[in-house]
C-alpha positions in Angstrom: -23.4 -6.7 -2.1 -21.9 -3.2 -1.1 -21.5 -0.7 -3.8 -18.9 1.9 -3.2 -18.7 5.3 -5.6 -15.3 6.0 -4.7 -15.3 9.1 -6.7 -17.3 11.5 -8.9 -14.6 12.5 -11.2 -15.3 11.2 -14.6 -13.1 12.5 -17.6 -16.4 11.4 -20.0 -19.3 13.4 -20.5 -21.8 10.6 -21.9 -25.3 11.8 -22.8 -27.8 10.2 -20.4 -25.1 9.9 -17.2 -27.5 9.8 -14.3 -25.0 10.3 -11.8 -25.5 14.0 -11.7 -29.3 14.0 -11.4 -31.0 15.0 -8.5 -32.0 11.4 -7.3 -29.1 9.5 -7.7 -28.1 9.7 -4.2 -31.8 9.5 -3.0 -35.0 11.7 -3.5 -34.2 13.9 -0.3 -30.5 13.6 -0.4 -27.9 15.8 -1.4 -26.7 16.1 -5.2 -23.5 14.7 -6.0 -22.2 18.1 -7.2 -23.0 19.4 -3.5 -20.0 16.8 -2.1 -16.5 16.2 -2.3 -14.4 13.0 -3.0 -11.8 11.6 -0.6 -8.4 11.2 -1.7 -4.8 9.4 -0.6 -4.8 7.8 2.8 -8.6 9.3 3.6 -10.1 7.3 1.1 -8.4 4.2 1.1 -9.1 4.3 5.3 -12.7 5.3 4.1 -13.1 2.2 1.8 -11.5 -0.3 4.4 -13.6 1.1 7.2 -16.9 0.4 5.3 -15.9 -3.0 4.6 -14.9 -3.6 8.2 -18.3 -2.3 9.2 -20.7 -3.9 6.5 -18.8 -7.2 6.2 -20.0 -7.8 2.4 -19.4 -10.9 0.8 -18.8 -8.7 -2.5 -18.2 -4.8 -3.1 -18.5 -3.1 -6.3 -16.1 -0.5 -6.6 -17.4 2.5 -8.5 -17.7 6.1 -9.8 -17.2 8.6 -11.6 -14.6 6.7 -13.3 -12.8 4.9 -10.7 -9.6 4.7 -12.4 -9.0 8.3 -11.4 -7.9 6.8 -7.6 -5.7 4.3 -9.2 -2.9 4.9 -6.6 -5.7 4.5 -3.9 -7.2 1.4 -5.6 -3.6 -0.5 -6.1 -3.6 -0.3 -2.0 -7.6 -1.3 -1.8 -7.5 -3.9 -3.7 -5.0 -6.5 -2.7 -6.3 -6.1 1.0 -9.8 -7.3 -0.3 -8.1 -9.8 -2.4 -6.4 -10.7 0.9 -9.4 -10.8 2.9 -11.2 -13.1 0.2 -13.7 -10.5 -0.6 -15.2 -10.8 -4.4 -14.5 -7.3 -5.5 -15.7 -5.8 -9.1 -14.1 -2.2 -10.4 -15.8 -1.0 -13.1 -14.8 1.4 -15.7 -14.9 3.0 -18.8 -11.4 1.9 -19.7 -10.7 5.2 -20.8 -7.9 5.1 -18.6 -5.2 2.3 -18.4 -5.8 -0.7 -16.2 -2.9 -2.0 -14.0 -1.9 -4.9 -15.1 -1.3 -6.6 -11.6 -5.1 -5.8 -10.4 -6.3 -8.4 -12.6 -4.1 -11.0 -11.3 -5.3 -10.9 -7.8 -7.8 -13.5 -6.7 -11.4 -12.7 -6.2 -10.8 -9.1 -8.5 -12.8 -8.4 -11.4 -12.4 -5.2 -13.7 -15.5 -4.9 -15.8 -15.2 -2.5 -18.8 -18.4 -0.9 -19.4 -19.0 -0.6 -23.4 -22.0 0.9 -24.7 -22.7 -1.4 -28.1 -21.0 -1.4 -31.3 -17.8 0.9 -31.9 -19.9 3.2 -34.4 -22.3 3.8 -31.3 -20.0 3.6 -28.5 -17.5 6.1 -29.6 -20.1 8.8 -30.2 -21.4 8.4 -26.7 -18.4 7.7 -24.7 -15.8 9.8 -26.2 -12.9 9.9 -25.3 -13.2 6.5 -24.1 -13.2 4.8 -27.7 -13.1 1.0 -28.8 -9.6 2.0 -29.7 -8.7 3.5 -26.8 -10.4 1.1 -24.7 -8.2 -2.1 -26.7 -5.1 -0.2 -25.8 -5.9 0.5 -22.3 -7.0 -3.2 -21.5 -4.5 -4.9 -23.6 -2.7 -7.9 -21.8 -5.2 -7.6 -18.9 -7.8 -9.8 -18.2 -11.0 -8.0 -17.8 -14.9 -8.5 -18.1 -16.8 -6.7 -21.1 
């Protein structure tokens, strides 16, 4: 299993988010705020390079909010599917999910939800239940 944090960007400000904590990248490592994201072809090459180097059976693509890099993922996911690598994209559902992703073999889109609407909406605004339902309409996702 290989987990790749493809972006630090996220439009949410969830209370309790651990991503920017000092130990998120390791006890003595850099802080996420001190790093910059890859984008475009550089990100695509970087992801595929890690896949080539580590030859994982399963990949998890996370963030931040991975759909902030939906253009790059639209290039990467078909290739991972073609290679037969089980891949999960973990999202808040705040950004519309491209329907074509959910039809690719071995690709799963998982939407992270924090409880019932009244609790979730407070923690994840603007990724409210209503917005998630709109953004996953017609897509096959795991909740």
